[in-house]
C-alpha positions in Angstrom: 111.4 98.5 120.9 113.5 101.5 119.9 116.1 102.6 122.4 115.8 106.1 123.7 119.0 107.9 124.5 119.5 111.3 126.0 122.1 113.0 123.8 121.1 116.7 124.5 118.4 119.0 123.6 118.2 120.4 120.1 119.0 124.1 119.7 116.3 125.3 117.4 116.5 128.4 115.3 119.9 129.5 116.6 122.6 130.9 114.3 126.2 131.7 115.2 126.3 135.5 116.1 128.5 138.1 114.7 131.8 138.9 116.3 131.9 142.1 118.3 132.8 145.2 116.3 134.8 148.3 117.1 131.7 150.3 117.9 131.0 152.5 121.0 128.6 151.3 123.7 126.7 154.2 125.4 124.9 154.4 128.7 123.7 157.0 131.2 126.8 156.8 133.4 129.4 155.2 131.1 130.6 155.1 127.6 132.9 152.4 126.0 135.0 153.0 123.0 137.5 150.7 121.3 140.8 151.2 123.1 143.2 153.5 121.3 146.8 154.2 122.5 146.8 157.8 121.3 143.3 158.6 122.6 143.3 156.8 125.9 146.8 155.8 127.2 147.7 159.1 128.8 144.5 159.5 130.8 144.4 155.8 131.8 148.0 155.8 132.9 147.3 158.8 135.1 144.1 157.2 136.5 146.0 154.0 137.3 149.1 155.6 138.8 147.7 155.8 142.3 147.8 152.0 142.9 150.0 149.2 141.8 147.6 146.7 143.4 145.1 146.9 140.5 147.7 145.0 138.4 148.2 142.1 140.8 146.0 139.6 139.0 146.6 140.8 135.4 149.4 139.1 133.3 150.9 142.6 132.6 151.6 145.8 134.5 152.3 147.9 136.4 154.0 150.1 133.9 157.0 152.3 134.8 156.0 155.1 132.4 153.2 156.4 130.2 155.4 155.5 127.2 155.7 151.9 128.4 151.9 151.7 128.9 151.4 153.2 125.4 153.6 150.5 123.9 151.7 147.8 125.7 148.4 149.2 124.5 149.6 149.4 120.9 150.5 145.7 120.9 147.3 144.8 122.8 145.0 146.5 120.4 146.6 145.1 117.2 144.2 142.1 117.1 140.5 141.5 117.6 140.7 138.8 120.3 141.0 140.2 123.0 139.0 143.2 121.8 139.7 146.0 124.2 137.5 148.9 125.2 138.3 152.0 127.3 135.7 153.1 129.8 134.6 156.7 130.2 133.1 157.8 133.5 130.6 160.3 132.5 130.5 161.8 136.0 134.2 162.9 135.7 134.5 163.1 131.9 137.7 160.9 132.2 138.8 157.6 130.8 139.2 155.5 133.9 139.0 151.8 133.0 139.6 149.0 130.5 137.7 145.8 129.7 137.7 143.4 126.8 135.8 140.7 125.0 138.0 137.6 124.6 137.8 133.9 123.7 135.2 135.0 121.2 133.7 131.8 119.8 130.6 132.6 117.6 130.4 129.0 116.4 129.9 127.9 120.1 127.8 130.9 121.0 130.3 131.7 123.7 132.1 134.9 124.7 134.1 136.1 127.7 134.5 139.5 129.4 138.0 139.9 130.9 141.1 142.0 131.2 139.1 144.2 133.5 141.2 147.0 135.0 139.2 149.7 136.9 141.1 152.6 138.3 140.5 153.5 141.9 138.4 156.4 140.7 136.1 154.1 138.7 135.9 151.1 141.0 132.6 150.8 142.9 130.8 153.4 140.8 127.6 153.3 138.8 129.7 153.9 135.7 131.8 150.7 136.3 128.7 148.6 136.8 126.9 150.0 133.7 130.0 149.5 131.6 129.9 145.8 132.3 126.2 145.7 131.9 126.5 147.3 128.4 129.1 144.6 127.4 126.8 141.8 128.7 123.8 143.3 126.9 125.6 143.6 123.6 126.7 139.9 123.8 123.2 138.5 124.5 121.5 140.9 122.1 123.9 139.7 119.4 122.8 136.1 120.0 125.5 134.6 122.2 124.2 131.8 124.4 126.9 131.9 127.0 128.9 134.7 128.6 131.9 133.8 130.7 134.0 135.5 133.5 137.2 133.9 134.7 139.6 135.2 137.3 142.5 134.2 139.5 140.9 132.2 142.4 142.8 134.4 144.9 141.1 137.5 143.4 138.2 137.7 145.8 137.2 141.1 144.5 136.7 139.7 141.0 134.8 136.7 142.4 132.5 139.0 144.3 132.0 141.2 141.2 131.1 138.2 139.1 128.5 137.0 141.6 127.1 140.5 142.0 126.6 140.8 138.3 124.5 137.6 138.3 127.0 135.1 136.9 126.9 131.7 138.4 130.0 129.9 139.9 131.0 126.9 137.8 134.1 125.6 139.6 137.8 126.2 139.9 140.4 124.9 137.6 143.5 124.0 139.7 147.0 125.0 138.4 145.4 126.4 135.2 148.2 128.8 134.4 151.5 130.3 135.5 151.2 134.1 135.6 154.1 136.4 136.4 155.9 133.4 137.7 153.2 132.4 140.1 150.6 129.6 140.1 147.1 130.6 139.1 144.0 128.6 139.9 141.2 129.9 137.8 137.6 130.4 139.1 134.9 130.1 136.4 131.6 132.0 136.2 129.0 132.3 133.5 125.5 133.5 132.6 123.4 132.0 129.8 120.9 133.5 127.4 117.8 132.1 129.3 118.9 134.0 132.4 119.5 137.3 130.6 116.0 138.7 130.6 115.8 138.5 134.4 119.3 139.7 134.8 118.7 142.6 132.5 115.6 143.6 134.5 117.7 143.5 137.7 120.4 145.8 136.1 117.8 148.3 134.8 116.2 148.4 138.2 119.6 149.0 139.9 120.8 151.6 137.4 117.5 153.6 137.5 118.1 157.1 139.0 115.3 156.4 141.5 117.5 153.6 143.1 120.0 156.3 144.4 119.5 159.0 146.9 120.7 162.6 146.7 124.1 161.5 147.9 124.4 158.8 145.3 123.9 155.9 147.8 122.1 152.9 146.4 118.7 151.9 147.9 118.7 148.3 146.6 121.9 146.3 146.1 122.5 144.7 142.7 123.6 141.4 144.3 120.2 141.2 146.0 118.4 141.7 142.7 120.5 139.1 140.9 120.5 136.5 143.6 117.4 134.7 142.5 118.8 134.3 138.9 122.1 132.7 139.9 122.0 128.9 139.8 125.1 128.5 141.9 126.9 130.7 144.4 130.6 130.9 145.0 131.5 128.9 148.1 134.7 131.0 148.6 132.5 134.0 149.4 130.5 132.3 152.1 131.3 132.0 155.8 
């Protein structure tokens, strides 16, 4: 009798996707463009100047001057992994945030969104949510099978954001890094391609103008719409 062994399901008809290019991503509330020191540094430095706390869990910043931020941006945009984007808030017409693709692994079908730095003006807006949706949508439309989100385990705001966006908690890597001389435990989240159709439907429902009243208040919460898609919730956000 021939022995049957479970060695994993075959992945039929899949090809490694293309790497993300330096192209804009456009939405109703937000626009993303490849980050450019000359085009974006001045506005972003001004937008970020009201709070040093937004840099707490990033491996760089805060910056003492616009010139220092420009120099960092010049170095950060020299390569293509991480691939940085600036986020335009269409409501204000200002560049108010940064995000990137990183750990781009087409051969594994895996890509991460990170280096997220939303100014106080952009945080908790439709533009911020749509910007991340546009990045997720590009990745899955391109053929990536897995989209990751990782953050300092102490960064509860980032953990809440990952869960709200529909990414499932996958565990915490203890003592994963030393950042700014401090220990970092890293919380992992991910969404996979089979979950994307339902997540996309949730995003489109939340982003629809009809979901907001005349004052811009949401009628349905995105986290409620994505809850049924997530396969594992973050225990740190419970209780």
